[in-house]
Backbone bond lengths (Angstrom), bond angles and torsions (degrees), N, CA, C in turn:
res aa  C-N    CA-C-N  psi(-1)  N-CA   C-N-CA  omega(-1)  CA-C   N-CA-C  phi
1 M - - - 1.460 - - 1.523 110.14 -
2 R 1.309 117.58 151.91 1.454 121.35 -174.59 1.525 111.10 -75.38
3 G 1.327 115.35 138.01 1.451 120.22 169.75 1.507 116.42 86.95
4 L 1.319 118.83 13.09 1.459 120.96 179.58 1.522 112.43 -103.98
5 A 1.288 118.76 -27.33 1.461 121.99 -176.76 1.530 110.66 -63.21
6 G 1.318 115.06 130.96 1.446 121.00 178.15 1.513 115.19 80.35
7 K 1.332 118.09 -4.16 1.457 121.49 178.75 1.532 109.78 -84.69
8 R 1.327 115.49 158.47 1.461 121.04 -175.61 1.522 109.35 -113.26
9 V 1.318 116.19 128.31 1.463 121.67 -174.68 1.523 110.50 -127.71
10 I 1.332 116.25 131.39 1.459 121.95 169.75 1.519 108.01 -95.95
11 I 1.326 115.81 130.36 1.464 121.89 177.96 1.517 108.19 -124.96
12 T 1.333 117.55 119.95 1.462 119.75 175.98 1.530 109.21 -86.61
13 G 1.325 115.14 148.39 1.457 119.22 -179.78 1.508 113.70 69.16
14 G 1.338 116.44 34.49 1.467 120.17 -176.61 1.510 114.80 -88.68
15 A 1.344 117.32 10.39 1.464 119.72 -177.29 1.522 112.95 -80.51
16 S 1.327 117.57 -14.88 1.470 119.55 -177.65 1.519 109.33 -165.36
17 G 1.325 115.14 176.83 1.459 121.99 170.24 1.512 115.31 55.89
18 I 1.331 115.29 -138.12 1.459 121.64 -177.25 1.517 110.73 -60.55
19 G 1.326 117.11 -42.87 1.459 120.52 -178.44 1.510 113.02 -60.53
20 R 1.328 116.60 -41.53 1.471 119.74 177.66 1.522 110.67 -63.62
21 S 1.323 117.89 -42.29 1.466 120.51 179.40 1.525 111.17 -63.87
22 I 1.328 116.80 -40.05 1.463 120.24 177.92 1.523 110.31 -64.47
23 A 1.321 116.59 -43.75 1.461 120.63 -179.82 1.521 111.16 -59.90
24 R 1.306 116.34 -44.79 1.465 119.68 -177.92 1.524 111.08 -66.44
25 R 1.331 117.39 -35.92 1.469 119.46 179.15 1.523 111.40 -69.19
26 F 1.336 118.07 -42.29 1.464 119.22 176.09 1.522 110.55 -58.82
27 A 1.320 116.90 -40.08 1.468 120.04 178.61 1.521 110.74 -63.93
28 E 1.325 117.48 -39.85 1.466 120.82 176.80 1.529 110.89 -61.88
29 E 1.346 115.49 -30.82 1.466 120.28 177.89 1.530 111.97 -83.86
30 E 1.343 115.76 7.82 1.467 124.04 175.23 1.527 113.27 72.32
31 S 1.326 116.50 25.28 1.457 120.44 169.76 1.522 109.34 -83.36
32 D 1.330 116.41 155.77 1.454 121.93 172.17 1.522 107.64 -89.20
33 V 1.313 116.46 118.88 1.459 122.66 -171.41 1.528 110.57 -99.36
34 I 1.328 115.47 133.31 1.461 122.70 177.42 1.526 107.57 -124.68
35 I 1.318 116.34 117.18 1.460 120.79 -175.17 1.521 110.09 -102.69
36 F 1.322 115.64 129.23 1.454 122.89 170.85 1.528 107.40 -109.49
37 D 1.321 117.16 122.34 1.466 120.00 179.35 1.515 109.51 -158.05
38 A 1.330 116.86 140.30 1.469 120.43 175.88 1.522 111.22 -65.63
39 N 1.337 116.08 -25.08 1.455 121.88 177.55 1.529 108.58 -86.63
40 G 1.331 115.95 84.72 1.452 120.58 -176.90 1.517 114.04 -57.86
41 P 1.346 119.09 -49.36 1.472 119.28 178.86 1.523 112.95 -60.10
42 G 1.332 117.32 -38.88 1.464 119.76 177.72 1.513 111.78 -64.97
43 A 1.337 116.39 -39.26 1.457 120.16 177.84 1.525 110.83 -64.40
44 E 1.320 116.80 -41.96 1.466 120.45 177.85 1.528 110.96 -64.86
45 E 1.308 117.06 -33.54 1.469 120.44 177.03 1.527 110.30 -64.51
46 T 1.330 116.52 -41.07 1.462 119.61 176.19 1.519 110.82 -62.46
47 V 1.334 116.32 -43.03 1.470 120.57 177.28 1.527 110.71 -58.09
48 A 1.333 116.29 -43.53 1.466 119.99 -179.93 1.527 111.16 -62.24
49 M 1.342 116.62 -39.62 1.466 120.40 177.65 1.522 110.71 -61.58
50 I 1.334 115.25 -44.31 1.465 120.00 -178.55 1.521 110.77 -65.40
51 E 1.324 117.22 -45.01 1.461 120.80 -178.50 1.521 111.37 -66.78
52 A 1.340 116.82 -35.07 1.463 119.94 178.30 1.520 111.47 -64.43
53 A 1.341 115.72 -26.96 1.461 120.63 178.55 1.519 112.26 -91.23
54 G 1.342 117.12 4.02 1.452 121.09 176.59 1.509 115.42 95.08
55 G 1.340 117.10 8.27 1.455 120.65 -178.69 1.517 113.29 -93.97
56 N 1.324 115.20 177.03 1.461 122.19 179.50 1.520 109.73 -114.33
57 A 1.329 116.57 129.56 1.462 120.10 -179.07 1.514 110.42 -156.76
58 S 1.332 115.20 156.83 1.458 122.35 173.16 1.516 107.51 -145.58
59 A 1.319 115.67 163.97 1.459 119.80 -175.97 1.519 110.67 -137.74
60 F 1.326 115.07 146.30 1.451 122.88 173.75 1.523 107.87 -128.04
61 A 1.313 116.64 132.41 1.462 121.10 174.60 1.524 107.51 -78.84
62 V 1.317 116.16 103.73 1.468 121.71 -173.24 1.524 109.79 -131.54
63 D 1.311 116.22 127.21 1.460 123.00 169.48 1.525 107.10 -90.31
64 I 1.337 117.58 111.62 1.469 119.49 -173.28 1.521 112.95 -72.54
65 T 1.327 118.33 -1.98 1.462 120.03 171.89 1.524 111.25 -87.63
66 D 1.315 117.61 -4.49 1.465 123.01 -176.87 1.531 108.97 -111.65
67 R 1.316 116.89 103.96 1.466 120.64 -174.56 1.520 111.75 -62.58
68 A 1.335 117.34 -36.68 1.459 119.23 -179.71 1.526 111.04 -62.21
69 Q 1.330 117.40 -41.28 1.467 120.29 177.43 1.531 110.59 -63.78
70 I 1.311 116.55 -41.25 1.465 120.30 179.42 1.525 110.44 -61.72
71 D 1.322 116.26 -49.57 1.460 119.86 -177.04 1.528 111.31 -60.31
72 A 1.332 116.55 -42.09 1.461 119.82 -179.89 1.522 111.09 -64.71
73 A 1.339 116.95 -42.07 1.465 120.25 -179.05 1.525 111.60 -69.30
74 V 1.330 117.38 -38.91 1.467 119.88 178.55 1.527 110.07 -64.72
75 R 1.333 117.05 -42.88 1.471 119.25 177.40 1.529 111.14 -60.01
76 A 1.324 116.24 -42.79 1.468 119.78 179.56 1.524 110.87 -64.69
77 A 1.326 116.60 -41.14 1.464 119.94 179.44 1.520 110.83 -65.18
78 E 1.329 117.05 -40.04 1.462 120.86 -177.79 1.525 112.39 -72.79
79 D 1.320 117.61 -15.97 1.458 120.31 175.84 1.524 111.70 -61.58
80 S 1.334 115.85 -26.24 1.467 120.46 -178.86 1.518 112.46 -95.49
81 G 1.330 117.08 -0.87 1.455 120.31 179.70 1.507 111.77 142.17
82 P 1.324 117.32 167.98 1.464 120.77 -178.18 1.519 112.27 -68.30
83 I 1.319 115.72 155.58 1.463 122.07 175.61 1.524 108.26 -93.99
84 D 1.312 116.27 121.29 1.466 121.64 -178.10 1.522 112.50 -90.45
85 F 1.336 116.11 -37.44 1.459 120.73 -175.89 1.522 110.02 -132.35
86 L 1.324 115.51 148.05 1.461 122.25 173.28 1.522 108.28 -130.05
87 V 1.321 116.57 126.11 1.467 121.74 175.16 1.532 107.82 -116.46
88 N 1.320 115.60 109.18 1.463 121.04 177.81 1.528 108.35 -89.12
89 N 1.316 114.94 99.65 1.458 120.72 -174.21 1.523 113.50 -115.01
90 A 1.320 118.44 -26.23 1.467 120.85 -173.89 1.522 111.45 -59.37
91 G 1.317 116.18 139.26 1.461 120.83 178.53 1.515 111.29 -161.87
92 W 1.327 115.18 166.89 1.468 120.31 -179.83 1.523 109.22 -158.84
93 D 1.341 115.82 149.77 1.464 120.61 175.62 1.519 109.54 -159.86
94 R 1.313 115.37 163.99 1.457 122.73 169.48 1.519 107.26 -134.76
95 M 1.321 117.33 126.13 1.459 121.35 -171.47 1.525 111.32 -80.12
96 E 1.321 115.74 109.35 1.462 123.19 174.55 1.524 107.88 -149.18
97 T 1.328 117.09 148.09 1.453 118.74 174.88 1.525 109.33 -65.10
98 F 1.323 116.68 153.91 1.460 120.96 -172.33 1.528 112.34 -56.17
99 L 1.324 117.82 -42.29 1.464 120.09 -177.19 1.522 112.67 -71.42
100 E 1.329 117.78 -12.65 1.470 121.13 174.67 1.528 112.29 -88.28
101 T 1.327 117.42 -9.58 1.460 120.84 -175.80 1.522 110.90 -89.91
102 D 1.338 115.64 170.58 1.453 120.43 176.52 1.527 109.24 -137.03
103 V 1.321 115.66 176.23 1.456 121.03 -174.58 1.526 111.81 -62.72
104 D 1.322 117.62 -35.22 1.467 119.82 179.77 1.523 111.26 -62.23
105 L 1.339 116.16 -41.83 1.465 118.97 177.44 1.521 110.36 -66.67
106 W 1.332 117.72 -43.09 1.468 119.90 178.07 1.520 110.40 -54.05
107 K 1.326 115.47 -46.06 1.467 119.81 -175.93 1.527 111.05 -62.36
108 K 1.323 116.92 -44.11 1.466 119.42 -179.50 1.520 110.45 -63.42
109 V 1.325 116.97 -44.95 1.465 120.87 -179.05 1.529 110.34 -63.21
110 I 1.324 116.94 -44.16 1.464 120.95 -178.54 1.521 110.93 -68.78
111 D 1.315 117.69 -41.70 1.469 120.37 -179.63 1.517 111.71 -60.07
112 I 1.334 116.81 -41.01 1.464 120.11 -177.50 1.525 111.99 -79.76
113 N 1.322 117.15 -47.12 1.461 121.23 -168.91 1.523 114.91 -90.01
114 L 1.342 117.58 -19.88 1.461 120.02 178.92 1.528 111.41 -116.59
115 Y 1.328 116.98 -59.18 1.456 118.67 -179.26 1.530 112.03 -63.29
116 G 1.325 117.67 -36.58 1.462 119.56 179.74 1.518 112.38 -56.17
117 P 1.339 118.78 -55.25 1.462 119.31 177.16 1.530 113.65 -62.24
118 L 1.345 117.51 -35.76 1.463 118.85 177.55 1.528 110.22 -60.44
119 H 1.337 116.35 -45.55 1.462 120.08 178.02 1.532 111.02 -60.17
120 M 1.336 116.88 -43.03 1.458 120.00 -178.43 1.527 110.81 -62.83
121 H 1.326 117.81 -44.45 1.465 120.22 176.57 1.526 110.42 -58.59
122 H 1.325 116.06 -47.46 1.459 120.73 -174.35 1.524 111.48 -64.72
123 A 1.335 116.13 -30.18 1.468 120.56 -179.65 1.524 112.67 -82.71
124 V 1.328 117.67 -34.53 1.472 121.28 -171.97 1.528 112.99 -95.80
125 L 1.323 118.11 -35.53 1.464 120.22 -173.58 1.528 114.45 -61.33
126 P 1.343 120.39 -36.96 1.468 117.57 178.33 1.530 113.31 -56.68
127 G 1.326 116.80 -38.00 1.454 119.91 176.99 1.517 111.85 -65.77
128 M 1.319 116.79 -39.42 1.461 119.90 177.68 1.523 111.17 -64.08
129 V 1.338 116.46 -42.04 1.470 119.71 178.02 1.531 109.66 -60.91
130 K 1.312 116.30 -45.21 1.461 121.30 -179.96 1.516 111.80 -60.89
131 N 1.335 116.00 -36.54 1.466 120.98 -175.89 1.524 113.43 -89.35
132 G 1.330 116.76 1.82 1.462 120.30 173.29 1.507 115.93 90.91
133 G 1.331 118.00 11.04 1.460 118.68 175.34 1.508 113.69 149.58
134 G 1.325 115.39 174.88 1.451 121.84 179.59 1.513 110.21 170.41
135 R 1.305 115.42 175.72 1.460 121.79 179.88 1.528 109.58 -127.89
136 V 1.316 115.47 137.66 1.460 121.74 173.87 1.521 107.87 -122.55
137 I 1.321 115.83 129.32 1.466 121.05 173.67 1.516 107.09 -121.06
138 N 1.318 116.21 116.70 1.456 122.15 -179.58 1.520 110.03 -99.63
139 I 1.317 115.85 127.30 1.457 120.76 176.73 1.528 106.92 -90.00
140 S 1.310 115.34 105.56 1.467 121.53 178.63 1.526 107.81 -97.36
141 S 1.307 117.77 -129.75 1.466 122.31 179.25 1.513 108.34 -169.23
142 D 1.324 116.25 149.21 1.460 118.53 172.62 1.522 111.43 -64.08
143 A 1.336 117.54 -18.07 1.464 120.34 172.75 1.520 110.76 -60.04
144 G 1.325 117.30 -28.72 1.457 121.81 177.93 1.513 113.46 -80.43
145 R 1.317 117.58 -10.87 1.469 121.82 179.49 1.530 111.25 -100.17
146 V 1.329 116.59 -39.30 1.467 119.39 -173.29 1.520 113.30 -126.83
147 G 1.355 118.12 -0.92 1.459 120.73 -176.12 1.517 111.55 82.99
148 S 1.326 115.37 163.35 1.460 120.59 179.97 1.518 108.61 -156.91
149 S 1.321 117.01 119.85 1.457 120.71 -179.17 1.524 110.49 -57.35
150 G 1.334 116.22 132.86 1.444 121.22 -178.78 1.510 114.19 86.30
151 E 1.336 116.85 3.34 1.464 120.87 -177.59 1.528 110.94 -137.66
152 A 1.329 117.18 45.19 1.467 120.50 -172.90 1.523 112.43 -62.17
153 V 1.324 117.39 -51.74 1.465 119.91 -176.10 1.525 110.12 -72.06
154 Y 1.323 117.45 -39.40 1.462 121.65 174.86 1.533 110.01 -57.76
155 S 1.328 116.71 -44.91 1.462 120.69 178.87 1.520 111.02 -61.18
156 A 1.341 116.03 -40.15 1.461 119.90 178.31 1.520 111.05 -61.36
157 C 1.330 116.55 -42.66 1.470 120.49 178.78 1.521 110.99 -64.05
158 K 1.313 116.78 -45.77 1.461 120.23 -176.20 1.526 111.23 -68.85
159 G 1.347 116.57 -35.70 1.462 119.27 173.67 1.515 110.76 -64.71
160 G 1.328 116.29 -38.09 1.460 120.30 176.89 1.512 112.36 -62.59
161 I 1.328 117.30 -39.22 1.463 120.64 178.91 1.522 110.61 -63.73
162 I 1.326 117.50 -37.41 1.469 119.94 177.93 1.517 110.60 -62.22
163 S 1.332 117.46 -49.33 1.464 121.00 -179.35 1.528 111.33 -65.94
164 F 1.323 116.34 -41.16 1.461 120.96 177.64 1.526 110.48 -59.37
165 S 1.323 116.62 -44.39 1.464 120.93 -178.21 1.516 111.39 -61.46
166 K 1.326 117.42 -41.49 1.462 120.66 179.03 1.532 110.86 -62.76
167 T 1.335 115.14 -40.54 1.461 119.04 -178.84 1.519 111.55 -67.21
168 V 1.343 117.13 -46.38 1.460 120.05 179.59 1.528 110.31 -65.30
169 A 1.333 116.96 -35.28 1.470 119.90 176.71 1.524 110.50 -59.88
170 R 1.324 117.32 -39.90 1.464 120.71 177.59 1.528 111.24 -67.90
171 E 1.330 115.83 -44.29 1.460 120.52 -175.25 1.521 112.89 -66.19
172 L 1.328 117.08 -33.69 1.462 120.07 -170.73 1.530 114.57 -112.19
173 A 1.328 117.16 7.85 1.469 119.50 -179.68 1.529 111.09 -58.42
174 R 1.323 117.15 -41.25 1.464 120.04 -177.55 1.522 111.97 -73.07
175 A 1.331 116.45 -13.05 1.470 120.38 174.98 1.524 111.57 -89.56
176 G 1.335 116.16 4.49 1.460 120.08 177.93 1.518 113.72 82.59
177 I 1.339 117.24 17.81 1.463 121.02 -178.09 1.526 109.16 -107.78
178 Q 1.320 115.34 129.93 1.464 122.07 177.96 1.523 109.21 -112.44
179 V 1.325 114.95 135.66 1.463 121.35 -178.06 1.522 108.34 -128.04
180 N 1.326 116.78 122.34 1.456 121.79 178.55 1.525 110.24 -134.10
181 V 1.318 115.29 165.73 1.465 121.82 -174.09 1.521 110.11 -127.44
182 V 1.320 115.42 135.74 1.460 122.18 171.48 1.520 107.85 -113.21
183 C 1.321 116.09 128.60 1.464 121.79 -178.49 1.526 110.22 -111.55
184 P 1.324 117.97 102.47 1.463 119.37 173.86 1.527 111.19 -68.94
185 G 1.316 114.57 147.46 1.448 120.12 164.38 1.524 108.49 -87.45
186 P 1.320 118.31 -167.04 1.471 120.49 179.82 1.525 111.33 -55.77
187 T 1.336 115.69 128.45 1.454 121.02 -171.17 1.522 110.50 -131.83
188 D 1.313 115.99 138.57 1.463 122.18 -179.22 1.524 109.35 -79.67
189 T 1.348 115.74 85.71 1.457 123.16 -179.70 1.523 109.13 -124.11
190 P 1.331 117.78 168.40 1.471 119.50 174.07 1.521 112.91 -56.91
191 L 1.353 117.38 -34.95 1.460 119.87 177.91 1.517 110.89 -64.60
192 F 1.334 117.31 -44.06 1.462 119.69 178.63 1.521 110.78 -63.09
193 A 1.318 116.62 -40.65 1.465 120.37 179.14 1.530 111.00 -62.70
194 A 1.343 116.22 -36.70 1.466 120.10 179.69 1.516 111.71 -72.97
195 V 1.341 116.34 -31.59 1.466 120.93 -178.46 1.523 110.85 -79.85
196 A 1.320 116.54 -45.57 1.470 121.58 -175.28 1.522 109.56 -96.49
197 V 1.327 116.41 77.11 1.462 121.44 -175.71 1.522 110.82 -104.44
198 G 1.350 115.65 157.75 1.455 121.74 175.00 1.517 113.30 69.39
199 D 1.348 115.23 -167.23 1.467 120.64 -178.99 1.523 111.61 -61.91
200 K 1.343 115.43 -39.94 1.467 119.32 179.10 1.523 110.38 -61.10
201 G 1.329 116.31 -44.01 1.454 120.43 179.66 1.516 112.49 -63.85
202 A 1.329 116.08 -40.19 1.466 119.82 179.16 1.528 110.77 -63.74
203 K 1.331 116.38 -39.23 1.467 120.05 178.27 1.523 111.02 -65.57
204 I 1.343 116.27 -39.51 1.467 119.95 177.76 1.527 110.16 -61.66
205 A 1.341 116.06 -46.28 1.462 120.18 -178.82 1.520 111.50 -61.48
206 E 1.328 117.13 -44.25 1.464 120.11 -179.75 1.515 111.32 -66.91
207 G 1.338 116.28 -38.24 1.458 119.83 177.85 1.519 111.91 -63.48
208 L 1.321 116.00 -39.66 1.465 119.77 178.06 1.525 110.94 -65.36
209 K 1.314 116.81 -42.64 1.471 119.70 179.28 1.525 110.70 -59.28
210 R 1.339 116.99 -40.25 1.470 119.68 179.31 1.522 111.60 -68.00
211 A 1.345 116.42 -31.32 1.464 119.76 -177.47 1.520 112.86 -79.83
212 I 1.315 117.62 -23.18 1.461 121.62 -178.00 1.525 109.09 -82.10
213 P 1.332 118.78 123.06 1.468 120.27 -177.77 1.523 113.62 -54.30
214 M 1.331 118.47 -32.56 1.457 120.30 179.98 1.526 112.29 -84.77
215 R 1.333 116.85 1.37 1.475 124.42 168.69 1.529 114.31 61.87
216 R 1.308 116.43 35.97 1.462 119.89 172.51 1.515 109.33 -159.22
217 L 1.328 116.06 159.61 1.451 120.53 168.60 1.523 108.88 -73.29
218 A 1.330 115.86 155.01 1.459 119.07 173.07 1.523 109.68 -67.93
219 E 1.315 115.54 155.90 1.458 123.34 171.74 1.528 108.48 -109.54
220 P 1.335 118.36 153.33 1.474 119.20 177.25 1.522 113.39 -51.89
221 S 1.319 116.83 -31.58 1.467 120.53 -178.63 1.526 113.22 -70.55
222 D 1.328 118.20 -8.57 1.464 120.80 179.58 1.528 113.12 -77.73
223 F 1.336 118.96 -9.28 1.466 121.33 -170.40 1.529 116.41 -108.40
224 P 1.332 120.45 -29.46 1.464 118.72 -175.50 1.520 114.66 -58.18
225 G 1.324 118.07 -32.89 1.462 120.28 -177.98 1.510 112.65 -60.86
226 I 1.341 116.84 -49.11 1.464 119.71 -178.23 1.523 110.54 -69.51
227 V 1.329 117.41 -35.73 1.467 120.07 -180.00 1.528 110.18 -65.67
228 C 1.315 116.70 -47.24 1.466 119.81 179.43 1.525 111.13 -66.05
229 F 1.317 117.65 -35.93 1.465 120.17 175.72 1.523 110.79 -59.02
230 L 1.340 117.08 -45.97 1.465 120.34 -177.95 1.528 112.03 -66.67
231 A 1.323 117.46 -22.69 1.463 120.92 175.09 1.524 112.37 -86.10
232 S 1.316 117.46 -14.69 1.461 121.45 -170.97 1.524 112.26 -84.26
233 D 1.323 115.22 169.07 1.464 121.21 175.71 1.524 111.59 -63.71
234 D 1.318 117.32 -23.92 1.463 120.33 -179.39 1.524 112.36 -67.99
235 A 1.331 117.63 -16.33 1.465 122.20 178.51 1.523 110.89 -107.57
236 G 1.326 116.95 30.75 1.451 121.54 -172.79 1.513 115.79 -66.45
237 F 1.333 118.76 -13.42 1.467 121.17 -179.28 1.531 110.88 -122.63
238 I 1.333 115.56 27.05 1.475 120.96 -179.46 1.516 108.52 -117.54
239 T 1.317 117.38 121.12 1.460 121.04 174.62 1.526 109.64 -153.16
240 G 1.322 115.34 151.95 1.462 121.61 178.94 1.514 114.26 73.01
241 Q 1.332 117.75 19.49 1.456 121.07 -175.31 1.526 111.81 -103.45
242 T 1.325 115.14 153.54 1.457 122.40 178.36 1.523 108.29 -123.81
243 I 1.326 116.20 123.51 1.468 121.84 -175.23 1.519 108.95 -121.58
244 S 1.326 116.74 123.95 1.458 121.76 176.39 1.518 110.63 -87.56
245 V 1.324 115.42 137.79 1.471 122.34 173.38 1.507 104.99 -124.18
246 S 1.334 115.66 91.59 1.462 120.09 -166.51 1.521 114.58 -141.75
247 G 1.329 116.55 12.58 1.467 118.90 -179.05 1.517 113.57 65.60
248 G 1.332 116.14 18.94 1.460 120.52 179.38 1.517 114.17 91.85
249 L 1.350 117.58 2.60 1.461 118.80 179.03 1.514 111.39 -59.82
250 T 1.321 116.35 -40.65 1.457 121.38 174.41 1.509 108.12 -120.42
251 M 1.322 116.74 135.15 1.460 121.83 179.98 1.522 107.79 -131.53
252 H 1.327 115.69 111.01 1.457 121.10 -176.97 1.512 109.67 -107.04
253 G 1.330 116.43 133.61 1.458 120.70 177.42 1.513 110.74 -89.93
């Protein structure tokens, strides 16, 4: 894709799943990849995969709920050059109905899925403004567009990220910054496997497959194309948009 070679991208949650697939695709497009993930060994494993394929990558062990860690890692990353792209991908959830949850779970879900991306924007965007522009792609969820049983607080966070992204896209358009959102549908990732466990989890997975017109869960490899497109020169007039990648489970006009 045009305009990705030689650019520098921070990807949160790049140690596995969707984030790892996105990181590897940016590297294939000759971008310099910077992974932020609390799972340091997993992030280093992704870096090793990228380097083995001839790409450039580095990793920082960063807990995105800790602003001090974020600020230190962003400063270190910017020491090697400006950040052109930011992909906020890291997320976490535990599937329980709302009345089964408690405040401690709410806090963990909100800290990771809402405050984490807010901190990342606040830390990275000033550099983009200074450098005359940049692209942000936020990985939300179709749970934030239509709701999802067993994911009430997670859905609230992901819906918040969609609205937040539209607002920041409006505020920073004249600074040359574009902000867009990709909403995965149900995806076969380590997080999904951890959430949908046992017989109940298997029934949920099968039910989702039947509900999806394309009759399968998404794979991590289904997302890097749209993410890299939104970072590319080919998406130069697209901002404030939300795109579902869900096999037709959700269709928004």
